[in-house]
N, C-alpha and C positions, 0 to 999 in steps of 0.2 A: 505492499500499497505505498502510495506517496504520501510524500509531505503535505497534510491537507490547510495547514498554515499557509502555506506558498500558491496552494489551489485557492483557496479564498483568496488571497493577494491578487493574483491576476485574473480571477473571474472579477472582482471588485474592478479591475479596471479596463473590462468590456471582453476578455476573453472567453468567446465562447466553449471552445476546446477546454478550457480547462472548468469551465463549469460544467460541461459533459461529463467530464471525468469526475468529478466531485459527486454529480447525481450517482452515477455508475455504482463509486466506491460507498455509499452512503444510501441506496434505497432501500437495500435490507432491511437495515438498522432501521429507517425511519419506517417504513411499512411496519416491522413487529413491533413497533412503540405505538402509534397510531391503532394498530389491530388490540392491543392489548388495552387500549382504550376504549374503543369505540365496538370492539367482537364483533363486527360486522368487515368483510370484506369489499365490498364496494364502497363505504364509508371509507374505510381504511385507506382506500386507491385514489379517490377524489381528494381526501385530505391530504396526502402524500404529494398531490399536483400542485394543490394550493399552498404547500409548506415551501415549494420549489420555487414556485412564484413568488411567495413573497421574499423570499432568500434572495431572488435574485433582485428584486426591487432594493432590499436591503442590505446587500453586500457592501457597498460602498460606506456603511456607520458601521460595518465591524471593526472594533479598535484592537483585538486581539487580547481582551483582558482574561479572556477564557479562553478553552479549547475549541476548535472550531465546532467539533461534534457536539459540546456542551451546548452551545447557539444554535447549532441547527434544530436539537433534541427541543429547546427551551421553543423554536418559532413552531414546531410541529405541535409539543404540548399544546400551546397556545389556540393553533388552530382547533384543536379537537374539545378544549374547551370551549371555546366560540361555538362549534356547532354541537355539541352536546347541549347547551345554555338555551342556544335558537331552536333545536328541533326538542327539546326535553325528553332526552333520550337518557337512559340508564345505562352503565356499564357494568360487568363484573370484571372484577380485579382480585386476582390469587395473589396470595400474600405470602412469603415465608419472613420468618424473625427467628431469633435466636431467643430460645427461652429463658427463662430464671435458672434454670438447671445445666443451663449451655447447649442443649441439643436445639437443634433445627427444628421448628414445627410451621405449619402449613394453616391457614387459613383461607376455606374451600370458601366459596359463594356462591351455589347453584344457580345455574340458569333459570328464572322465574317462567319460563315455557312450559314447567310441568308441573305448577302450581296449583293444588286440588284445595288447599286449604289457605283459605283469606288471609287468616292470623299470620300464618308461615308466609305466606307472600308478601306481606307489610313488614315481617322483622326482617326478612333479606333486603327487601328495598331498603330501608331505615340502615342495616348493615353495607351496603352497597354503597350507599350514600357517605356514609362515614369514613369506609376506607378511602373513597374517591377524596372525600375533603382531608383525611389525615395527610393521604400523599401529596397532594396541593399546598398543605400547609405547611412542606420542607421548603429549607432552604434551596435555592437553586443549585448548588453544589450535592445537598445530600439527594436531591429528588432524581439528578442524572444519573449519579451512583446506583441510586436504588434500581434506576428504571434499566439500567443496563445489566445489572448484576440479575435481578430477578424474573425483567421481562425478557431480555435479550440473551440470559444464560453466560454471559462473558465470567471469565476465571477473573481473577483479581489482577493477575500481570498484563492482563489482556487490556481492561480497562484503567489499569496504570499507564498502559503505553498509550492510549489514545488519548486520555487526558493530562498528559504530561505530568502523572505524581507520582509521588513512591507509594508502593504497596500497602506499605504502613497506614498511609493518609488516605488510602480507598478504602481498607478495613476498618478504619476510625470509624469515616463519615459514614459506610454503610452501616456498621453498629449503632452510630446515631440517630441513623434515619430510622431504623428497625425498632429502636427502643422509642422514638418519639410518636411512630405510627402504634405500637403498641399501648402506651401510655394514654395516646390519643381514646382509642378504644377500649381501653381500660376506665376512662374516668366517664364514658359514656354507657358502659356495664354490657359491652358487647362480646368482651372477651372472657 
């Protein structure tokens, strides 16, 4: 993979080939991120196009204060949030975190399509909303690391390389993000 910062810099100057390369190198990550939020293939594909249109328009404002992939995923996340708000759609977000005993735990929120009991459907909807709010309440650095690890399935080393961070920093941010989401859910008696 090429240096994305250099691709961003060239694309910001109007280099369409650099932008095309950037899209090819990041499209799978952007799609998976959007799909993890929307849980709908067509919506994720449409939002990926919107993400890249916004990226093209805003590239000249990229100052390099964060890793290019962080900025791109922030644009994608914001596109998805705007879409969900406008469409009134709900999402399904799986969430894995480290429990008090140090073991990895997964909070699974079932698909609402098989809701037979209205009370259960309401509870799941509230939990989904809370998980989404918890993730959106995280700082940009924690959100990015959480998405790359939990939704993209990247290793700590791959995340560190993509974000130009030390592996220890990645682990620390991920741990703080998981803990913040857990505390958010515990405060609402959802965990």
